[in-house]
N, C-alpha and C positions, 0 to 999 in steps of 0.2 A: 630673808622672807621666811615666814612662820610655815611650818611642814604643812598645816592643814591647807594654807592658800596655795602652796606649790602642786599639793595633790589635786586641789580644785582646777587649777589652771590645767595641769596634765590632763585631767578628765574631761575639761571644755575642750582642748585641743584634739583629744581623741574622738569626742563625739562630732566636731566639725570634720575630721578626716573620714569618720564613718559616714556622715551624711554626702561626702563629696564621693565617696567610692559608691555609695547607692545610686546617687543619682547618675554617675558615669557608667555603671552596671545597667541601669534602666534605659539609659540613652542608647548603650549597645545593644540591649535586647530589642529595642524599638527599631533599630537598623537591620538587625538580623530577620525579625517578623516581617518588616516592610520589604526586604529582599526576598523573602520566601514567597512572599504574596504576589511579587511580580513575575515568579516564575510559574510554569505549569504545575498543577497538581499531579501527583505522581500514585499510580497504583501498581504495585508490582505483583498483585495475587491476580487479578484478572482485567478484562476489558470492560469496562461498565459503559454502556450505552445509555446516555442522558436523554431524557424526553425534551423534545422542544416543538413548540407550536408553528404552524406554516411550514413554507417550503425549506427543504433543507437544501444545503450548498453541495449538491451533488456533483457540480462542474466547477466548484471553486474551493481548493484546497487553502487559499489564503483568506477566506473569510472570517470574520471575527468570531463568528459563532462556535468556532471549533475551540475558543477559549473555555467554553462552558463545560466541556468534557474532560476528565482526567486523561492522562497520558500513561501507556502501558509500555514499558521498554521490553521488546519481546527480543529475546535472545535467539541467533540464528546459529546453525550447525552445518557442517558440510555433507552433502548428500553422498554418503560413502557406502551404501547399501547395495545398489545394482549398478551394472555398467549401463552407459559410460559414467563411471564415479568422478567426483570433482576432486582434484588434486590439489588445487592452489585455494585456499580459503578467499572469499569475497568479502560481502557486507557481513558484519557480525551482529547487528542490532537494526531492528525497524522499530520506530515510535509510532504507536497505534492509539488513536481516538475514535470515538465512535458517537452518532447521535441518530435519533428515530423520532418520527411524528405519529406513529401509531399504525402507519401504511407504508413507509419506506423506512430504511435504515442505510445511513452513510457512513463510511470509514474514511479517514485520512490517515495515511501511511507515509512515514517520512524517515529518510535514510541518507548518510551521506554518501556522496559519489562525485569523486573529482572529475569526471569525464561524462560529457552529456552524448549518450550513442542514442541515436534517434533512426538512423538509417543502417540497414544491413549491408556491409560491405566486405570486401575481402581483409579477413582476420578481425572483423568487429561484427558483433550480433546487437540485437537491440535490447536496452535497458527494460526490465519488465518486473512486474510484481503480482503475486496473486493471493487470493483470500480462500480458504477451505473450509467448509461445512460438513458434518456429517449429516447425510439425507434423513436418517432417523435420528430423532432427538432423544436423548437419555443419557446414562452413565455408561453404558457398554458402547464406547466409542470405536471405529474401526482403525485399522492401522493408520497413523498421520501420514504414511508414506504411500499416498494416493489411494488409500482405501484397502478394501479386499473383497474377495468374492462373496455376495450375500450382503455385504456392508458398503454400500455406495456412499462416495463424497460428490460434493457440489463445488465448483470453483468459480470464481470470478477472476478472470486473467485479464489484466492490462499490459499492453505493449507500447513503447514510446514509438515504435514504426507504425502500428495502427492509428495513433493520434495524428502522426505526421501525415499519412495518408489523407485522412478525414480533413486536417487542415489546409492541404494542398488541392484537395478536391474543390473545396470552397473557392480557392483562387482559380480554378479551371486548371489545375496541373496535376501531373501524377508522378508516382516514384520513378520511372524510367528517366523523365526529363530531369528530375533532380540528381540522379546519379550519374545520368550522361547526357550533358547539356546540348551536345551536338549529335544526338541521335538522328535527328531529321536530318541532317546534312550526310552523315556516314551512311544512311540507308535512304538516300533519296528515291530511289525506285520505289519504295513502299507508298510515298506519296501519291505516285501515279497508278499502282497498281494495289489496291486493297486486298485483292484476293491473295497476292504474294505475301502480304504482310500477316494475314491470318494463317497461312500455310506454314510460316517461318514461327508464329507464335505457337502453334501446336506441336511444332518439332522441338523448340528450344523452351517452351513453357508448359509441358505437358500437365502439371497440375492445375493449372488454370483452364486449360481445354477440357479436363476431364470434368470440372466443376468443384473441385475440392473445396470444401467449406471454409478451411482455414485461408486457402490462397483466395477465392471469390467470396468476399465478405460483403453481403448486400447492406448490412448495418453501417450507419456512419459512427457508431460509439466504438471507441478504442478498447472497450472491454468485452470479451467474450465469455459466456457461460459455458462451461464444461461438467461433463459428469465422468466418473471413474470406478472401477472395482479392482484397483491395483495397476501396478505399472503395466504398462503396453495396451492399456484398454482405455484410454481417454478420447471421448468424443464429444462432439458438439450437444450441448443440451436442447430438448425440444423447444424450450422458450429462451428468448433472449432479450431481456429486458433491462439489463444492466446498463448504467450509465457511468461514466467517468472523466477525468481529465487530469493530467500531471502537469507540474511546473517545476522545472529546473532553475534553481537561483543559488548563487554564491556556494557552488558545489555540493549542493543538496538537493534531492528529490523530494516534493511534496505532492503525492497522488491522492485524488478523491475518488473511492468508488462506491456505487449506491445500487440497492436492488429492493423490490418490493420484499415486505415480509411474507407474502404469500404470493407463489407465482403458479401453482398447479403441481401436478403429479411429477414424480421422477426428481423433484430438486428439493432442497432444503427449505422447511416452514419454520419460520421464526415466530414466538410468542411473546408478547410484553409479560414480563415477571417470571418467564421461564427460564432456566439456565442450560446453555448449551456450550458448544465449544468451537473454535476457530484455530487454524494453523495458518501461517504465512510462508511464503517463500518470495526470493529476490534473485534475479539474474542481472548480472552485471556485464553490458556489452562490450565493454573495453577490454574484459577477462576471457571473451568469447564464451561466455556461459549461455546454455540453450538447453532445452529438454531436460533430461536427467542432471545435467551437470548445473546444480544450482545451491544456493543456501536456503535451509528451511529449518522450521520451528518445530517442536513439540505441540499437542493440543494446549490451547489456553482457554480457559474459561470465560465465557461471553454472557453477561447479564444484561437485559433490557430493563430499566427502570421504568416503573410507572410514573405518569405525570404525577407533581405534588399539587 
């Protein structure tokens, strides 16, 4: 074979091999790109509330509308600042998405939880999650640990227990019948003597008898609005407009929580285009987490994008 022909053949084979490599690389890139498109957009810097028209999925954490919003993976830390401190870590990450329509804002919070704890029983508390806002917007945020004197925080607090109560009420049931299905039989005299039942309730359920706002909740929403200026100061907010609903499926909670952008004095006001902050906290009922025993985040930037 002439030398020049051999070189030509080698070059031809090299070009064909190069083309095959380019085609294979392009196909691989298409597969990777396609795979990325199927997953959620991730924003590790902030929670970006995307503008949406019409009604928001305030009680539907499974709605396809949530796919429009990027997901922020919020890292959680143990609450080890004040007593009672959390000694056993629980949920370490919450995935947060947000939508707004100019009047309301809705958040979806998702986290892994192998157990569905909806009833408070011996050794078990309720699964819960909360979103916290600084009442006064600006760069000088209060302490993320429940605020501080003169720098209040506004919380939206969802409890699986309250959702279970609301759903049972629709069916004409209550929490007592769920925990103690034979209560009417065990205490049959109460059925014949309502006064005795009321007296027993005052003795063994004093918080309810005293009208404690946490125990006696007039709202059917599983979300309670709270305000605080530091640990031990948490109280019910004057307005209670927040909505929400949680779904536990395949070892994971997805909870939607929504509130109006403007609710009145004493609570956080949110404005489209304005930057503020939020913090989140999670309680794992199977680990007996309640009150100060929780996993919590630091402040996370929140931006409400204007409609395009």
